[in-house]
DSSP file (Angstrom, degrees, kcal/mol; ACC not computed):
  #  RESIDUE AA STRUCTURE BP1 BP2  ACC     N-H-->O    O-->H-N    N-H-->O    O-->H-N    TCO  KAPPA ALPHA  PHI   PSI    X-CA   Y-CA   Z-CA
    1    1 A M              0   0    0      0, 0.0   101,-0.1     0, 0.0    24,-0.1   0.000 360.0 360.0 360.0 136.9    7.4   21.9  -11.6
    2    2 A C     >  -     0   0    0      1,-0.1     4,-2.5    22,-0.1     5,-0.2  -0.379 360.0-117.7 -72.1 153.7    5.3   22.7  -14.6
    3    3 A L  H  > S+     0   0    0      1,-0.2     4,-2.8     2,-0.2     5,-0.2   0.859 113.5  55.8 -61.0 -38.3    3.4   19.9  -16.2
    4    4 A T  H  > S+     0   0    0     23,-0.2     4,-2.1     2,-0.2    -1,-0.2   0.932 110.6  44.7 -60.5 -45.6    5.2   20.2  -19.5
    5    5 A C  H  > S+     0   0    0      2,-0.2     4,-2.5     1,-0.2    -2,-0.2   0.922 113.2  51.0 -64.2 -43.1    8.6   19.8  -17.7
    6    6 A L  H  X S+     0   0    0     -4,-2.5     4,-2.1     1,-0.2    -2,-0.2   0.923 111.6  46.7 -61.1 -45.4    7.2   16.9  -15.6
    7    7 A M  H  X S+     0   0    0     -4,-2.8     4,-2.3     1,-0.2    -1,-0.2   0.872 111.2  52.7 -65.6 -36.3    5.9   15.0  -18.7
    8    8 A F  H  X S+     0   0    0     -4,-2.1     4,-1.4    -5,-0.2    -2,-0.2   0.923 110.0  48.4 -63.6 -43.2    9.2   15.7  -20.5
    9    9 A L  H  < S+     0   0    0     -4,-2.5    -2,-0.2     1,-0.2    -1,-0.2   0.886 114.4  46.0 -63.2 -39.2   11.1   14.2  -17.6
   10   10 A I  H  < S+     0   0    0     -4,-2.1    -1,-0.2     1,-0.2    -2,-0.2   0.874 121.0  35.6 -73.5 -37.0    8.9   11.1  -17.5
   11   11 A T  H  < S+     0   0    0     -4,-2.3    40,-1.1    -5,-0.2     2,-0.3   0.508 115.8  52.0 -98.7  -4.5    8.8   10.4  -21.2
   12   12 A S  E  < S-A   50   0A   0     -4,-1.4     2,-0.6    38,-0.2    38,-0.2  -0.892  70.9-128.0-131.6 159.2   12.4   11.3  -22.2
   13   13 A L  E     -A   49   0A   0     36,-3.1    36,-1.1    -2,-0.3     2,-0.2  -0.945  36.2-146.6-104.7 121.1   15.9   10.7  -21.1
   14   14 A L        -     0   0    0     -2,-0.6     2,-0.1    -5,-0.1    34,-0.1  -0.585  10.0-119.2 -94.7 148.7   17.7   14.0  -20.6
   15   15 A T     >  -     0   0    0     -2,-0.2     4,-2.4    32,-0.2     5,-0.2  -0.455  32.7-112.6 -71.4 156.9   21.3   14.9  -21.2
   16   16 A E  H  > S+     0   0    0      1,-0.2     4,-1.8     2,-0.2     5,-0.1   0.880 118.1  56.1 -59.6 -38.6   23.1   16.0  -18.1
   17   17 A E  H  > S+     0   0    0      1,-0.2     4,-0.7     2,-0.2    -1,-0.2   0.910 110.4  44.4 -59.5 -43.8   23.4   19.6  -19.5
   18   18 A C  H >> S+     0   0    0      1,-0.2     4,-1.1     2,-0.2     3,-1.0   0.933 109.5  54.5 -67.6 -46.9   19.6   19.7  -19.9
   19   19 A Y  H 3< S+     0   0    0     -4,-2.4     3,-0.3     1,-0.3    -1,-0.2   0.879 112.6  42.1 -59.4 -40.4   18.7   18.3  -16.5
   20   20 A G  H 3< S+     0   0    0     -4,-1.8    -1,-0.3     1,-0.2    -2,-0.2   0.589 112.6  52.3 -84.4  -9.1   20.8   20.8  -14.6
   21   21 A A  H << S+     0   0    0     -3,-1.0    11,-1.3    -4,-0.7    -1,-0.2   0.591  82.0  95.0-107.9 -11.2   19.9   23.9  -16.5
   22   22 A Y  E  <  -B   31   0B   0     -4,-1.1     2,-0.3    -3,-0.3     9,-0.2  -0.509  48.2-169.8 -85.8 154.1   16.1   24.1  -16.7
   23   23 A T  E     +B   30   0B   0      7,-1.8     7,-2.0    -2,-0.2   102,-0.1  -0.963  18.1 170.0-133.8 153.7   14.0   26.1  -14.2
   24   24 A A    >   +     0   0    0     -2,-0.3     3,-1.6     5,-0.2     5,-0.1  -0.003  29.1 134.6-152.4  35.8   10.3   26.2  -13.7
   25   25 A N  T 3  S+     0   0    0      1,-0.3     4,-0.1     2,-0.1   100,-0.0   0.692  82.1  41.6 -69.1 -17.2    9.6   28.1  -10.5
   26   26 A D  T 3  S-     0   0    0      2,-0.4    -1,-0.3   -24,-0.0     3,-0.1   0.217 124.2 -97.1-110.9  14.2    6.8   30.2  -12.0
   27   27 A G  S <  S+     0   0    0     -3,-1.6     2,-0.5     1,-0.2   -23,-0.2   0.457  95.3 107.4  87.0   0.9    5.2   27.2  -13.9
   28   28 A V  S    S-     0   0    0    -26,-0.1    -2,-0.4   -25,-0.1     2,-0.3  -0.960  70.3-126.7-114.2 126.7    6.9   28.0  -17.2
   29   29 A C        +     0   0    0     -2,-0.5     7,-1.8     7,-0.2     2,-0.3  -0.523  34.8 176.9 -73.0 132.8    9.7   25.7  -18.4
   30   30 A R  E     -BC  23  35B   0     -7,-2.0    -7,-1.8     5,-0.3     2,-0.5  -0.977  25.7-155.3-135.9 149.8   13.0   27.6  -19.2
   31   31 A F  E >  S-BC  22  34B   0      3,-2.7     3,-1.9    -2,-0.3    -9,-0.2  -0.972  89.2 -22.3-123.0 113.2   16.4   26.6  -20.3
   32   32 A N  T 3  S-     0   0    0    -11,-1.3    -1,-0.1    -2,-0.5   -10,-0.1   0.880 130.8 -48.6  50.7  41.5   19.0   29.3  -19.4
   33   33 A G  T 3  S+     0   0    0      1,-0.2     2,-0.4   -10,-0.0    -1,-0.3   0.246 115.3 113.1  89.5 -12.7   16.2   31.8  -19.2
   34   34 A T  E <  S-C   31   0B   0     -3,-1.9    -3,-2.7     1,-0.0    -1,-0.2  -0.806  73.3-114.2 -97.4 132.3   14.5   31.0  -22.6
   35   35 A V  E     -C   30   0B   0     -2,-0.4     2,-0.3    -5,-0.2    -5,-0.3  -0.409  43.5-172.0 -63.1 135.2   11.1   29.4  -22.6
   36   36 A I        -     0   0    0     -7,-1.8    -7,-0.2     1,-0.1     3,-0.1  -0.884  37.9-168.4-130.0 158.2   11.3   25.8  -24.0
   37   37 A S  S    S+     0   0    0      1,-0.5     2,-0.3    -2,-0.3    -1,-0.1   0.480  90.2  12.5-115.2 -16.4    9.0   23.0  -25.1
   38   38 A Q  S    S-     0   0    0     -9,-0.1    -1,-0.5   -30,-0.0    10,-0.1  -0.969  95.4 -87.4-152.1 159.3   11.9   20.5  -25.2
   39   39 A C        -     0   0    0     -2,-0.3     8,-1.9    -3,-0.1     2,-0.2  -0.503  38.9-140.7 -76.9 127.3   15.5   20.6  -24.0
   40   40 A P  B     -D   46   0C   0      0, 0.0     2,-0.1     0, 0.0    -1,-0.1  -0.510  13.9-125.8 -80.9 153.4   18.1   22.1  -26.4
   41   41 A S    >   -     0   0    0      4,-2.1     3,-1.9    -2,-0.2     7,-0.0  -0.273  42.0 -85.7 -82.3 179.6   21.5   20.7  -26.8
   42   42 A G  T 3  S+     0   0    0      1,-0.3    -1,-0.1     2,-0.1     0, 0.0   0.760 128.2  58.5 -60.7 -25.4   24.7   22.8  -26.3
   43   43 A S  T 3  S-     0   0    0      2,-0.2    -1,-0.3     1,-0.0     0, 0.0   0.479 116.6-111.4 -84.1  -1.4   24.5   23.9  -29.9
   44   44 A G  S <  S+     0   0    0     -3,-1.9    -2,-0.1     1,-0.3    -1,-0.0   0.412  80.1 125.9  86.6  -3.1   21.0   25.4  -29.4
   45   45 A V  S    S-     0   0    0      1,-0.1    -4,-2.1    -5,-0.0    -1,-0.3  -0.780  73.4-105.4 -88.3 127.8   19.4   22.8  -31.7
   46   46 A P  B     +D   40   0C   0      0, 0.0     2,-0.3     0, 0.0    -7,-0.1  -0.288  51.8 169.1 -54.4 130.5   16.6   21.0  -29.9
   47   47 A K        +     0   0    0     -8,-1.9     2,-0.3     2,-0.0   -32,-0.2  -0.974   6.2 149.7-147.9 128.9   17.8   17.5  -28.9
   48   48 A F        -     0   0    0     -2,-0.3     2,-0.5   -34,-0.1   -34,-0.1  -0.976  35.6-124.9-152.5 165.0   16.3   14.9  -26.7
   49   49 A Y  E     -A   13   0A   0    -36,-1.1   -36,-3.1    -2,-0.3     2,-0.3  -0.958  19.7-148.8-117.7 124.2   16.3   11.1  -26.4
   50   50 A R  E     -A   12   0A   0     -2,-0.5   106,-2.7   -38,-0.2     2,-0.4  -0.627  23.1-114.3 -87.7 148.7   13.0    9.2  -26.3
   51   51 A A  E     -E  155   0D   0    -40,-1.1     3,-0.3    -2,-0.3    -1,-0.0  -0.697  13.2-155.7 -81.2 131.0   12.8    6.0  -24.3
   52   52 A A  E    S+     0   0D   0    102,-3.3     2,-0.3    -2,-0.4    -1,-0.2   0.796  93.2  18.1 -71.8 -28.4   12.1    2.9  -26.5
   53   53 A N  E    S-E  154   0D   0    101,-1.2   101,-1.4    -3,-0.1     2,-0.3  -0.794  75.3-177.5-147.2  96.7   10.6    1.3  -23.5
   54   54 A A  E     +E  153   0D   0     -3,-0.3     2,-0.3    -2,-0.3    99,-0.3  -0.782  17.4 161.1 -96.8 142.8    9.5    3.4  -20.5
   55   55 A Y  E     -E  152   0D   0     97,-2.6    97,-2.6    -2,-0.3     2,-0.3  -0.992  41.5-102.0-158.5 156.9    8.1    1.6  -17.5
   56   56 A A  E     -E  151   0D   0     -2,-0.3     2,-0.4    95,-0.2    95,-0.3  -0.641  37.8-130.6 -80.9 141.6    7.3    1.9  -13.8
   57   57 A V        -     0   0    0     93,-2.8    93,-0.4    -2,-0.3     7,-0.1  -0.765  33.1 -94.9 -93.8 139.5    9.8    0.2  -11.5
   58   58 A E        -     0   0    0     -2,-0.4     2,-1.6     1,-0.2     6,-0.1  -0.192  39.5-112.9 -51.2 144.3    8.4   -2.1   -8.8
   59   59 A Q  S    S+     0   0    0      4,-0.1     2,-0.3    89,-0.1    -1,-0.2  -0.229  80.9 102.8 -84.4  48.4    8.0   -0.3   -5.5
   60   60 A T  S  > S-     0   0    0     -2,-1.6     4,-2.2     1,-0.1     5,-0.2  -0.945  75.7-124.9-126.7 152.4   10.7   -2.1   -3.5
   61   61 A V  H  > S+     0   0    0     -2,-0.3     4,-2.7     1,-0.2     5,-0.2   0.918 112.5  52.1 -57.6 -44.5   14.2   -1.0   -2.6
   62   62 A E  H  > S+     0   0    0      1,-0.2     4,-2.4     2,-0.2    -1,-0.2   0.894 109.3  48.2 -62.9 -41.5   15.7   -4.1   -4.2
   63   63 A A  H  > S+     0   0    0      2,-0.2     4,-2.2     1,-0.2    -1,-0.2   0.902 113.1  48.0 -66.6 -40.5   13.9   -3.5   -7.5
   64   64 A I  H  X S+     0   0    0     -4,-2.2     4,-2.3     2,-0.2    -2,-0.2   0.923 112.5  48.7 -65.9 -43.9   15.0    0.1   -7.6
   65   65 A Q  H  X S+     0   0    0     -4,-2.7     4,-2.6     1,-0.2    -2,-0.2   0.910 111.1  50.3 -62.1 -42.4   18.6   -0.8   -6.8
   66   66 A T  H  X S+     0   0    0     -4,-2.4     4,-2.3    -5,-0.2     5,-0.2   0.911 109.8  51.0 -62.1 -42.4   18.6   -3.5   -9.5
   67   67 A E  H  X>S+     0   0    0     -4,-2.2     4,-3.1     2,-0.2     5,-0.6   0.923 111.6  46.9 -61.3 -45.0   17.2   -1.0  -12.1
   68   68 A I  H  X5S+     0   0    0     -4,-2.3     4,-1.6     1,-0.2    -2,-0.2   0.917 114.7  46.8 -63.8 -43.5   19.9    1.5  -11.2
   69   69 A M  H  <5S+     0   0    0     -4,-2.6    -1,-0.2    -5,-0.2    -2,-0.2   0.856 120.4  39.1 -66.4 -34.1   22.7   -1.1  -11.4
   70   70 A T  H  <5S+     0   0    0     -4,-2.3    -2,-0.2    -5,-0.2    -3,-0.2   0.908 136.1  10.2 -83.6 -45.1   21.3   -2.5  -14.7
   71   71 A H  H  <5S-     0   0    0     -4,-3.1    -3,-0.2     1,-0.4    -2,-0.2   0.432 100.8-116.7-121.1  -1.9   20.3    0.6  -16.6
   72   72 A G     << +     0   0    0     -4,-1.6    -1,-0.4    -5,-0.6    -2,-0.1  -0.518  66.5   6.2  96.6-167.5   21.6    3.6  -14.7
   73   73 A P        -     0   0    0      0, 0.0     2,-0.3     0, 0.0    35,-0.2  -0.042  62.6-155.9 -54.8 151.1   19.7    6.5  -13.0
   74   74 A V  E     -F  107   0D   0     33,-2.0    33,-3.2    78,-0.1     2,-0.4  -0.793  16.5-114.5-120.9 165.1   15.9    6.5  -12.8
   75   75 A E  E     -FG 106 151D   0     76,-2.4    76,-2.8    -2,-0.3     2,-0.3  -0.817  32.4-172.8 -98.7 143.4   13.4    9.2  -12.4
   76   76 A A  E     -FG 105 150D   0     29,-2.4    29,-2.6    -2,-0.4     2,-0.4  -0.984  13.8-151.7-136.3 148.8   11.3    9.4   -9.2
   77   77 A I  E     +F  104   0D   0     72,-1.3    72,-0.4    -2,-0.3     2,-0.3  -0.952  23.9 166.9-117.2 138.5    8.4   11.6   -8.1
   78   78 A F  E     -F  103   0D   0     25,-2.1    25,-2.1    -2,-0.4     2,-0.3  -0.966  40.2 -92.5-147.6 163.7    7.8   12.4   -4.4
   79   79 A A  E     -F  102   0D   0     65,-3.1     2,-0.5    -2,-0.3    23,-0.3  -0.623  37.3-144.4 -78.4 132.1    5.7   14.7   -2.2
   80   80 A V  E     -F  101   0D   0     21,-2.8    20,-3.1    -2,-0.3    21,-1.1  -0.865  15.6-167.9-101.4 129.4    7.5   18.0   -1.3
   81   81 A Y  E >>  -F   99   0D   0     -2,-0.5     3,-1.9    18,-0.3     4,-0.6  -0.726  37.4-101.9-110.6 163.1    6.9   19.5    2.1
   82   82 A Q  G >4 S+     0   0    0     16,-1.6     3,-1.0     1,-0.3     4,-0.4   0.829 118.2  59.8 -55.1 -36.5    7.8   22.9    3.4
   83   83 A D  G >4 S+     0   0    0     13,-1.2     3,-0.7     1,-0.2    -1,-0.3   0.685  90.5  71.2 -70.2 -15.7   10.9   21.7    5.2
   84   84 A F  G X4 S+     0   0    0     -3,-1.9     3,-1.6     1,-0.2    -1,-0.2   0.834  87.5  64.1 -67.5 -31.6   12.5   20.3    2.0
   85   85 A F  G << S+     0   0    0     -3,-1.0    -1,-0.2    -4,-0.6    45,-0.2   0.788 102.3  49.0 -63.3 -27.0   13.1   23.9    0.8
   86   86 A S  G <  S+     0   0    0     -3,-0.7    -1,-0.3    -4,-0.4    -2,-0.2   0.308  80.1 132.9 -96.9   9.6   15.6   24.4    3.7
   87   87 A Y    <   +     0   0    0     -3,-1.6    43,-0.9     1,-0.2     3,-0.1  -0.365  17.8 159.8 -60.2 135.0   17.5   21.2    3.1
   88   88 A R        -     0   0    0      1,-0.5     2,-0.3    41,-0.1    -1,-0.2   0.636  58.3 -27.3-124.0 -41.5   21.3   21.8    3.1
   89   89 A S  S    S+     0   0    0     42,-0.1    -1,-0.5     2,-0.1     2,-0.1  -0.966  91.3  51.4-166.6 174.6   23.0   18.4    3.8
   90   90 A G  S    S-     0   0    0     -2,-0.3    46,-0.8    -3,-0.1     2,-0.6  -0.347  97.6 -33.0  82.3-166.2   22.6   15.0    5.5
   91   91 A V  E     -h  136   0D   0     44,-0.1     2,-0.4    -2,-0.1    46,-0.2  -0.819  62.9-131.3 -95.3 120.7   19.7   12.6    5.0
   92   92 A Y  E     +h  137   0D   0     44,-2.9    46,-2.1    -2,-0.6     2,-0.4  -0.571  31.5 169.9 -74.5 127.8   16.4   14.4    4.4
   93   93 A I        -     0   0    0     -2,-0.4     2,-0.1    44,-0.2    44,-0.0  -0.979  39.9-114.3-134.4 122.2   13.5   13.0    6.5
   94   94 A H        +     0   0    0     -2,-0.4     3,-0.1     1,-0.2    50,-0.1  -0.362  49.9 152.9 -60.1 126.0   10.3   15.0    6.5
   95   95 A T        +     0   0    0      1,-0.4     2,-0.3    -2,-0.1    -1,-0.2   0.598  55.6  15.0-127.0 -25.9    9.7   16.5   10.0
   96   96 A S  S    S+     0   0    0      2,-0.1   -13,-1.2   -15,-0.0    -1,-0.4  -0.990  84.1  43.9-153.4 158.8    7.6   19.6    9.6
   97   97 A G  S    S-     0   0    0     -2,-0.3     2,-0.2   -15,-0.2     3,-0.1   0.038  73.0 -78.3  92.2 160.1    5.4   21.7    7.4
   98   98 A S        -     0   0    0      1,-0.1   -16,-1.6   -17,-0.1     2,-0.2  -0.474  53.2 -85.3 -92.4 165.1    2.6   20.8    5.1
   99   99 A Q  E     -F   81   0D   0    -18,-0.2   -18,-0.3    -2,-0.2    -1,-0.1  -0.509  38.6-179.7 -70.3 134.2    2.8   19.3    1.6
  100  100 A V  E     -     0   0D   0    -20,-3.1     2,-0.3     1,-0.3   -19,-0.2   0.459  56.2 -59.2-113.9  -5.9    3.3   22.0   -1.1
  101  101 A G  E     -F   80   0D   0    -21,-1.1   -21,-2.8     2,-0.0    -1,-0.3  -0.989  57.0 -72.8 161.4-165.7    3.3   19.8   -4.2
  102  102 A I  E     -F   79   0D   0     -2,-0.3     2,-0.3   -23,-0.3   -23,-0.2  -0.879  37.7-165.2-123.0 160.4    5.1   17.0   -6.0
  103  103 A H  E     -F   78   0D   0    -25,-2.1   -25,-2.1    -2,-0.3     2,-0.4  -0.999  14.3-138.0-148.9 143.7    8.5   17.0   -7.7
  104  104 A A  E     +F   77   0D   0     -2,-0.3     2,-0.3   -27,-0.2   -27,-0.2  -0.874  30.2 166.9-104.5 136.9   10.4   14.8  -10.1
  105  105 A I  E     -F   76   0D   0    -29,-2.6   -29,-2.4    -2,-0.4     2,-0.5  -0.856  38.1-103.1-138.4 171.7   14.1   14.1   -9.6
  106  106 A K  E     -FI  75 122D   0     16,-2.0    16,-3.1    -2,-0.3     2,-0.6  -0.909  27.5-151.4-102.1 125.4   16.9   11.9  -10.8
  107  107 A M  E     +FI  74 121D   0    -33,-3.2   -33,-2.0    -2,-0.5    14,-0.2  -0.871  20.4 171.4 -98.8 121.5   17.8    9.0   -8.5
  108  108 A L  E     -     0   0D   0     12,-3.0     2,-0.3    -2,-0.6    13,-0.2   0.736  51.9 -49.8-104.7 -28.9   21.4    8.0   -8.9
  109  109 A G  E     - I   0 120D   0     11,-1.2    11,-2.6   -37,-0.0     2,-0.3  -0.907  52.3-102.9 179.3-157.6   22.3    5.5   -6.2
  110  110 A W  E     + I   0 119D   0      9,-0.3     2,-0.3    -2,-0.3     9,-0.2  -0.955  28.2 157.3-154.2 167.3   22.2    4.8   -2.5
  111  111 A G  E     - I   0 118D   0      7,-2.2     7,-2.6    -2,-0.3     2,-0.3  -0.912  33.7-102.3-169.1-166.5   24.3    4.8    0.7
  112  112 A Q  E     - I   0 117D   0     -2,-0.3     2,-0.4     5,-0.2     5,-0.2  -0.996  23.0-174.6-142.5 136.1   24.2    4.9    4.4
  113  113 A L  E >  S- I   0 116D   0      3,-2.3     3,-2.1    -2,-0.3   -22,-0.1  -0.985  75.0 -18.7-134.6 121.4   25.1    7.9    6.7
  114  114 A Q  T 3  S-     0   0    0     -2,-0.4    -1,-0.1     1,-0.3     3,-0.1   0.873 129.4 -49.4  49.6  43.6   25.1    7.5   10.5
  115  115 A G  T 3  S+     0   0    0      1,-0.2     2,-0.6     0, 0.0    -1,-0.3   0.469 113.5 118.3  79.7   2.8   23.1    4.3   10.4
  116  116 A I  E <   -I  113   0D   0     -3,-2.1    -3,-2.3    22,-0.0    -1,-0.2  -0.908  59.1-138.5-107.1 121.1   20.4    5.8    8.1
  117  117 A D  E     +I  112   0D   0     -2,-0.6    22,-2.6    22,-0.3     2,-0.3  -0.531  32.8 176.5 -72.5 140.6   19.9    4.3    4.6
  118  118 A F  E     -IJ 111 138D   0     -7,-2.6    -7,-2.2    20,-0.3     2,-0.3  -0.966  31.8-124.6-145.4 160.1   19.4    6.8    1.9
  119  119 A W  E     -IJ 110 137D   0     18,-3.0    18,-1.6    -2,-0.3     2,-0.6  -0.817  26.7-131.7 -96.3 144.7   18.9    7.4   -1.9
  120  120 A I  E     -IJ 109 136D   0    -11,-2.6   -12,-3.0    -2,-0.3   -11,-1.2  -0.893  35.5-179.7 -96.2 122.4   21.3    9.8   -3.7
  121  121 A C  E     -IJ 107 135D   0     14,-2.9    14,-2.5    -2,-0.6     2,-0.5  -0.933  27.2-139.7-129.8 148.4   19.3   12.2   -5.8
  122  122 A A  E     -IJ 106 134D   0    -16,-3.1   -16,-2.0    -2,-0.3    12,-0.2  -0.926  21.9-157.7-104.0 124.3   19.9   15.0   -8.2
  123  123 A N        -     0   0    0     10,-3.0     3,-0.2    -2,-0.5   -18,-0.1  -0.450  17.0-135.1 -91.9 171.8   17.6   18.0   -7.9
  124  124 A S  S    S+     0   0    0    -20,-0.2    10,-0.1    -2,-0.1    -1,-0.1   0.129  79.1  97.7-113.8  18.7   16.9   20.5  -10.7
  125  125 A W  S    S-     0   0    0      1,-0.3     3,-0.3     8,-0.2    -1,-0.1   0.265  91.7-102.6 -95.3  12.3   17.1   23.6   -8.5
  126  126 A G    >   -     0   0    0     -3,-0.2     3,-1.3     1,-0.2    -1,-0.3  -0.076  41.5 -65.4  92.6 168.5   20.7   24.5   -9.4
  127  127 A P  T 3  S+     0   0    0      0, 0.0     5,-0.3     0, 0.0     6,-0.2   0.574 121.7  67.1 -73.7 -10.2   24.0   24.1   -7.6
  128  128 A N  T 3  S+     0   0    0     -3,-0.3     2,-0.3     4,-0.2    -2,-0.1   0.512  88.2  80.7 -88.2  -3.8   23.2   26.6   -4.8
  129  129 A W  S <> S-     0   0    0     -3,-1.3     4,-3.0     2,-0.1     5,-0.3  -0.788 102.7 -28.6-101.1 145.5   20.5   24.3   -3.4
  130  130 A G  T  4 S-     0   0    0    -43,-0.9     2,-1.1    -2,-0.3     5,-0.2  -0.197 126.3 -11.7  58.0-136.9   21.3   21.3   -1.1
  131  131 A M  B >4 S-K  134   0D   0      3,-2.8     3,-1.2     1,-0.2    -1,-0.2  -0.693 128.8 -51.0 -98.9  78.5   24.6   19.7   -1.6
  132  132 A S  T 34 S-     0   0    0     -2,-1.1    -2,-0.2    -5,-0.3    -4,-0.2   0.869 117.8 -40.8  55.7  40.5   25.6   21.4   -4.9
  133  133 A G  T 3< S+     0   0    0     -4,-3.0   -10,-3.0     1,-0.3    -1,-0.3   0.371 124.1  99.1  92.8  -3.7   22.2   20.4   -6.4
  134  134 A F  E <   -KJ 131 122D   0     -3,-1.2    -3,-2.8    -5,-0.3    -1,-0.3  -0.725  46.7-176.8-111.3 162.4   22.1   16.9   -4.9
  135  135 A F  E     - J   0 121D   0    -14,-2.5   -14,-2.9    -2,-0.3     2,-0.4  -0.989  22.1-130.6-152.9 159.9   20.4   15.5   -1.8
  136  136 A Y  E     -hJ  91 120D   0    -46,-0.8   -44,-2.9    -2,-0.3     2,-0.4  -0.913  22.8-171.5-108.3 140.0   20.0   12.3    0.2
  137  137 A I  E     -hJ  92 119D   0    -18,-1.6   -18,-3.0    -2,-0.4   -44,-0.2  -0.996  37.7 -88.9-133.2 140.7   16.5   11.1    1.2
  138  138 A R  E   > - J   0 118D   0    -46,-2.1     5,-0.6    -2,-0.4     2,-0.3  -0.133  44.5-147.5 -52.3 134.9   15.8    8.2    3.6
  139  139 A R  T   5 +     0   0    0    -22,-2.6   -22,-0.3     1,-0.2    -1,-0.1  -0.812  69.0  27.2-106.9 143.3   15.6    4.9    1.8
  140  140 A G  T   5S+     0   0    0     -2,-0.3    -1,-0.2     3,-0.1   -79,-0.1   0.377 104.4  73.0  94.5  -3.7   13.4    1.9    2.7
  141  141 A T  T   5S-     0   0    0     -3,-0.2     3,-0.1     2,-0.0     4,-0.1   0.317 102.7-115.0-119.6   3.8   10.6    3.8    4.3
  142  142 A N  T > 5 -     0   0    0      1,-0.2     3,-2.7    -4,-0.1    -3,-0.1   0.909  40.4-154.8  57.2  44.8    9.0    5.3    1.2
  143  143 A E  G > <S-     0   0    0     -5,-0.6     3,-2.1     1,-0.3    -1,-0.2  -0.289  72.7 -11.5 -53.7 122.0    9.9    8.7    2.5
  144  144 A C  G 3  S-     0   0    0      1,-0.3   -65,-3.1    -3,-0.1    -1,-0.3   0.682 124.1 -68.5  56.9  20.8    7.5   11.2    1.0
  145  145 A G  G X> S+     0   0    0     -3,-2.7     3,-1.5   -67,-0.2     4,-0.6   0.624  94.6 141.0  79.8  14.0    6.3    8.5   -1.4
  146  146 A I  G X4  +     0   0    0     -3,-2.1     3,-0.5     1,-0.3   -69,-0.3   0.802  69.5  50.0 -64.5 -29.9    9.7    8.4   -3.3
  147  147 A E  G 34 S+     0   0    0      1,-0.2     3,-0.3     2,-0.1    -1,-0.3   0.515 104.7  61.1 -85.8  -3.3    9.7    4.6   -3.7
  148  148 A S  G <4 S+     0   0    0     -3,-1.5    -1,-0.2   -71,-0.2    -2,-0.2   0.580 103.3  47.9 -94.4 -12.4    6.2    4.6   -5.1
  149  149 A G  S << S+     0   0    0     -4,-0.6   -72,-1.3    -3,-0.5     2,-0.5  -0.265  71.8 138.6-127.5  48.1    6.9    6.8   -8.1
  150  150 A V  E     + G   0  76D   0    -93,-0.4   -93,-2.8    -3,-0.3     2,-0.3  -0.820  22.8 176.9 -99.9 129.2   10.0    5.4   -9.8
  151  151 A T  E     +EG  56  75D   0    -76,-2.8   -76,-2.4    -2,-0.5     2,-0.3  -0.916   2.1 177.1-126.5 155.8   10.1    5.2  -13.6
  152  152 A A  E     -E   55   0D   0    -97,-2.6   -97,-2.6    -2,-0.3     2,-0.3  -0.886   5.8-164.8-146.1 174.1   12.8    4.1  -16.0
  153  153 A G  E     -E   54   0D   0     -2,-0.3   -99,-0.2   -99,-0.3  -142,-0.0  -0.986  24.0-124.6-163.2 155.3   13.4    3.6  -19.7
  154  154 A I  E     -E   53   0D   0   -101,-1.4  -102,-3.3    -2,-0.3  -101,-1.2  -0.925  43.5-117.0-101.3 124.3   15.7    2.1  -22.3
  155  155 A P  E     -E   51   0D   0      0, 0.0     2,-0.4     0, 0.0  -104,-0.2  -0.310  19.0-123.2 -66.9 144.0   16.8    4.8  -24.8
  156  156 A A              0   0    0   -106,-2.7  -106,-0.2     1,-0.1  -103,-0.0  -0.713 360.0 360.0 -80.1 132.8   15.9    4.5  -28.4
  157  157 A M              0   0    0     -2,-0.4    -1,-0.1  -108,-0.1  -106,-0.0   0.414 360.0 360.0-100.0 360.0   19.0    4.4  -30.5
């Protein structure tokens, strides 16, 4: 993810349309193929929401869950390893490959699958990746550092 996109994700609250449509695989932020510096709304007019109060969430499962229940989805940053690119379904647990970077995602909730606790996350790589753009990652073990990099914000009205 390019630094401009990462900083935008950390300092702004994105509309669902914006979050799912941008790409940055070559280090340049784009929205539907057009280079951007901020996310446009559906009418093509730049529109974004700044957080009135952005903050780091305490690095515990309980604090992250409370934040999601109280204020909605949060942003998280985690280490990406080579095996993450081939994720298709189930709970992601890093098993092979070296670290290739860091990535910011939207954390929406949590669950349990076959006895494994997980976070429900929305990726930004489009609907053909993972489970229609979503993935599960192991919860409670700080898998790939995901519980160490959670931020949230209260939108400015």
